[in-house]
N, C-alpha and C positions, 0 to 999 in steps of 0.2 A: 299222396305220393311220398316215397321215402327220400331222404336227403343225406348224402354222405359227407362227412367231414373230409377236408383235403387229405389228411393222413390215411384215410381208409380207402382212397380211390384205387390204389394199386392192387388191393386184395379183394376187391369186389367186381361184379360184372360191370363192364363198361357200358352196358345198355340199360340205363336208368329211365331216360325219357328223351324224346326227340324235341329239341329246342329250335323251332323254326321262327319263333318270335317271342317277345317278352312284353308284358305278361301273357300267359296262356288264356284263351278265351273262357276257360272254366273259372277264371278269377273275376270275370265281368259280373256286374250286378246292376239292378235297377238304379237309376239316377234321377234326381230332380230334373224335370224337362228343361232344356235350354235350346235356344235357337241356333240353327246352323250358322247363321251370319255371325253370331257372337263367338261360336266355337272356333271359327276360322279367321276371325278378325285380326289376330296377331301373328298369323302364319305367313311365311313367304309363299306366295301363290304364283310365282313366275316359272317354277319347274316342278309342277305336281305330277304324281303318278296316278293315272286313272285305271281302276280295276273294276271289271264287271263280272258278277258271279252268276253262272247258269247252273241250277241245282239238279239237272236231269241226267240220268244215266240209263243205259239199256240193261244193266245188271248191277248188282251190289256185290263187290268183291268181298271175300271172306275176311280180309284184314282191314277193310275200310271203315273209319269212324268219322268221315267227312259229312258235312251237311249236304246230303244228296238223296234223291228219291227215284225209284223206278215206277212208282204209282202215278202215272199221269196219262192224259189223253190230249188230243189236239186242242180241244177247247181250253183245258187247264194251262197248257203251254202258251197259248195265245193270250190268255188273261195275265200270265206272268210277264210276258214281254210288254204288254200295255202298262203294267204296274211299274216296270223298270223305266218306261218312257215318262210316266208321271213323276217318279222320283227324280229322274234326271232334270226335268224342267224346274222342279223346286230347288234342286241343288245348284243349278246354274244361276238361278235368281239370287241365291244366297252367296254365291262366289263369283260375282261379276268380274270380268277382266282377268280371269285365271288363265294360265297357260300350262299345257301339259307336255312333258318331255318324254313320257313313256306311257304305254298302254298295254294291258294284259286282259285276256278273256279266258276265265278259268271256270272251274266247277268242282264236282260234276263234270259233264262233258258238253262244252258249247256246241259241238257239231251234232249233238243229239237233236238240236233245233232243226226244224224244216228249213229249207233254203231261204224262204221268205222271212222266217223268223230270225235267222242268222243275219240276213241283210238288214233287217230292222234294228237289231242290236248294234251293228256297225254304224248305222245311221245315227243312233243315239250317241255313240262316242264321237262321231265326226261332226254331225250337224247340230245336235242339241248341246253337247258339252264343248264343242269347239276344238277337239283334238285333231291335229293335222296328221292323219294316219299315213300319208305318203312320205313323211319326213322324219318321223320318230320311230324308235324301236317298238315293235308290236309283237307280242307273243300270244299264241292260241293253243289250248290243249285239245287234243283229238283222241279218238279211240279207233281201233282197227275196224269195228263195225260201221262207224259213222263217217270216216274220212273218205267220202266219195269224191269222185273227180270233179263234179260240179261245185261242191262246197270248197274243195281245195283251190280250185281256180278262182272262186269268189274271194277267198282269203288272200290269195296271191295278188289279185288285181287291186284289192283294197289296201295293200301295203304291208301285209304280214311279213315280218323278218325272221320269226322263230316259230317253229312247230314243235310241240312237245307231246310225246305219246308214252303212256304207260304200257310197257311190254311185260315186265316182271320176270319172265323166263321164256326161253325158246324151247324148253322141254315140256311136251304136252302133259305128261303125268304131273309135273310140278304145278303147271297152270291149273289143271283140274283140281288138285289138292287145295289150291288157294280159292276155289269156287268161282273161277272165271271160265267162260265158255270158248274163248278164242283158241285157234290152233296156230302152231308155228308157221305153217304154210300160209295161212291167212295174214298173219302179221307181216311176214316177209313181203307178200304181195302189196300190202298197204304201204310199207316203207318204200318199195320201188315206185309206187304211184306218187308218193310225196316227193321223192327225188326227181321224178319225171316232170311234175308240175313246176317244181323249182322254188326253193326257199333258201335264203342265205344260211340259215342256222337250223339244224335238226337236233333235238334232244330226245334221248331214249331213257326211260326209267327201268331199272332192273332191281329185283329184291333178292337178298340173300338171307338164308335161314328158313326157307320154305320147307314144308313137310316132304320128306324123302330126298331132299337136295343134299348133294355132297360137294366137296370142294371141286372135284373134277367136273361135275355137271354144271356147277356155277361158272367155272371158267369156260365151259363149252358155250354157255349163253353169251358171255362177254365176247368170245371170239366170233360168234355168229353176228352179234351187233356190229363188231368192228368191220365186217365185210361191207357194211353200208357207209363207213367212214363218217359217223355222226360227229358233228362239231362239239356236242356235249353228251356226257353220260352221267346219270345220277345213279349211284349205288346205294340203295336203301336197305338198312337192316329191318327184318320183320319184327314188328311189335304186335302182340296179340292183346287186343284191348277189350274191355267189357262191352257187351251188347253187339259186338261184331259177329259175323258168322263163325270165324275160328274161335272167338272168345266164348261162344255158346257151346262149342263142341268139347268132347272129352279126349280129343286127340293129343298125344304126346309125341315129341320127336327130339332128337339130339340137338343141342345148341352148338351149331358149327359157325356161328356168325363171325366171331373174331378171326378164325382161320380163313373164312371166305373173304372177309374184308381185306386182310393182308395179301392174300393171293390176287384178288382183283385189283387192288391198288398197285401192286408191283407190276402186273401185266400192263395196266394202262400207262403207268409212268414209263415203262419200257417201250411203249408205242408212241411216245412223244406227247402224251396228254399232261396238262398242268393240273395239279390238285388245288382246287379253289377252297374246298372245305372237306370235312369228313366224307360228305356225300357227292360233291360235285367235282367232275373232271372235265376239262375243256381243252380243245386243241387251240394253240395260239394261231391266230389268223390275222390277216391284214385288215379285216373288218372290225377288229376290236374297238377302234376309236368310235365307230358309228353304231356298233351293236355291243354295248358293254355287258359285263357279267350280269345275268338275269337275277334279280332279287325284287320281291314284291312285299317286303316287310318293313321298309324304312319309313321314317316320318315323312309326312307330305303325301301319303297315299289316300286317295279319295275313292271310296268303294260304293258301287251301285249293285243292287240285288240283295235278296234276302239273306244269303250266306256270306256277304262281303263284310270286311272290316275296314275301318278308316282310322288313320293315325295322324294326330297332331302331336306336338312335342309333349303336351301335358294331359292329353285326353285321347284314349282309344275308345271307339264305340262301334256298335253293330246291332244286329237283332239277336233274339234268343237262339240258343244252340241245342241240338239234340242229335241222337244217333238212331233211336227207335223210329221205325217207319211211320207209325201212327202219329207220334209227336211231331215229326218233321212235317207231315202233311198238314197238321193243325197250324203250325207256325207259318207255313207257306200260305195257307188260306187267309190267315190274318194279314199277311203282307199284301196279298192280292186285293183285299178289301179296302186297303188304305186309299184315301183320296189325296189330291195334291197337297192340301193344307197339312195333312198328317205327316208328310215327309219334311216339313219345314223345321222340325225340332227332333232332338234325340233324347232318349231316356234310358239307355242301357249301355254300360261300358265300364271303364276303369280310369280313374284319375291318377296320374303319375306325379307324385311330389318330387323334389329334387333328388332324393336318394334313389327312387325308382327310376328316374331318368338316367342317373349314373349307372345303375345296374344294366339298364337296357343298352346304353352306350358301350359298356364293356362287353356284354354278351354278343351283340351283333357284329362287333369288330374282331374280338379275340377268336371267335369260332370260325373265322374265315382267313384266307391267306393275306388279307390286308393288314392284319394284326391290330393291336391296340395302340393307337397313337397317343403317347403320354402327353405330348405338348398340346394336342388338340383337346384332350380331356381337361388339362389344366386351364386352357383358355375358356372352355365351355362352362366349367364348374368352379373355377378359382380355388382348386385344391388338387392334391396329388392322388392319382388312382391307387398307387401302392400303399399310401398312408391310409386312404379311405377303406381299402379292402385288404386286410391282412392275408386273406386266402391267396392272393396273387403271389405274395412272398413264399407261401407254403408250396404253391404249385411249382415255383422256381426251384425250391429245395428238393422237390421230388423228381425234377427233371422233366416236368410236363410243359414248362414255359421257358423260353430263352429271351434274353433282351439283346437287341441289336440297335445301337444308337438310342433313339427316343421311341422305340416301339417294342412291344412285347408280342412274341409269336408262340403259337403252340409248337412243341417239338413233335417228332414222329410219334412218340409215345402219347403226347398230349392230344394229337389229332384223333387217334383211334379211341380216345376216351372223351371225346367231345360230348357224348350223351350222358356222361357222368359229371364232367366239369361244369357244363351249363346248368343243370338243375341245382348243383351245390351253391351256385351264386344267387339263387332265388331268395327274395326277402322272406322273413317269417310271415308277414302279412299275406303275401301272395300264396305261399304254401298252405296257410290256414284256409284261405278262400278256396283253393283248389281241392283241398281235402274235404271241405264242407259241401262242395258242389254235389247236387243230387243228379246222378246220371239219369237220362231219360231218352 
């Protein structure tokens, strides 16, 4: 990956890399095995976040580089669910008396599971792990093809408070160009069904920068989404990554992303949405206290499933990562073959020393509307953020950051350059590991 110096940010593309966590999974490497009990022994286990990853989809989108597969049958899916159950029992034994304050089911597409498989995964969360799904915020990702009425009712009855669906576009030609099969009519029918079943929070994902997309067609998709009054909207810029369908094509198109971002942002702000980050827009509602802003990248996240990550303060761990279909299938086969004892230790991840923890603290707070709490940083690390990272002063000089009392916030210009500011704060070691990672 390339990294821009702060002084170069204004003259280069704001779309360098999507920073949804730090460090990126391509910086993970094999580790000396250590027990889960030891890994979590010093962590606060009273408010953990439980995440379960389901790696199955009905199709592979042209822009997708997530750990997901379309090559599966009923037997393979059943074996995967059983492996998650084994992993959960080992994890619960290693983390006794843990309490969970949030739960998310992601992927892939969790609702690609058959109804009994979906119910089994919910039982893992509630019965095996001990998460009280009726009282904590619970988010589930769905797709238009798989959000059937019986699955939606199961999710509602088990306590789901947030449904998230990737729409990407309501223009059929744009959807087809992104190598998805859904139609706008099908998507709208699915959203109506979700609304009829009833969930407190609906999130819709849209993508700008798609082949053939214009600012006008982009705004048309947003206006169509607004007809359903979603509590949240994520506006994602398109990234064409290696080994993805679009990455393997020779298609070229105009880069309208910045113009689309600005037009979409202004439209949503004018409709009363709050901008939480460069991507996330949310309607202020009375449920905010019981259903806080969704985020699954904070420390204290416990991951189950082959594509899940887990975060302690000083160690992030997971299983191997791939994009290529054959490589993913091999990693999944290895996960499914694991016995209970194999899940009692971890051997792949990234250890965060104090400086990496400082960078993570800055990235996760500065790139959202909460801003960087300078006093909290001082208390956590016994040093000053601005003194530790000179680039923060440079960002201020460029008009990308403003200070209000004891917090630093991105300005309007800074927000739209989040995907350049974030990567510029990566450490040399993380950048080196990412650059050395062999894509597969």
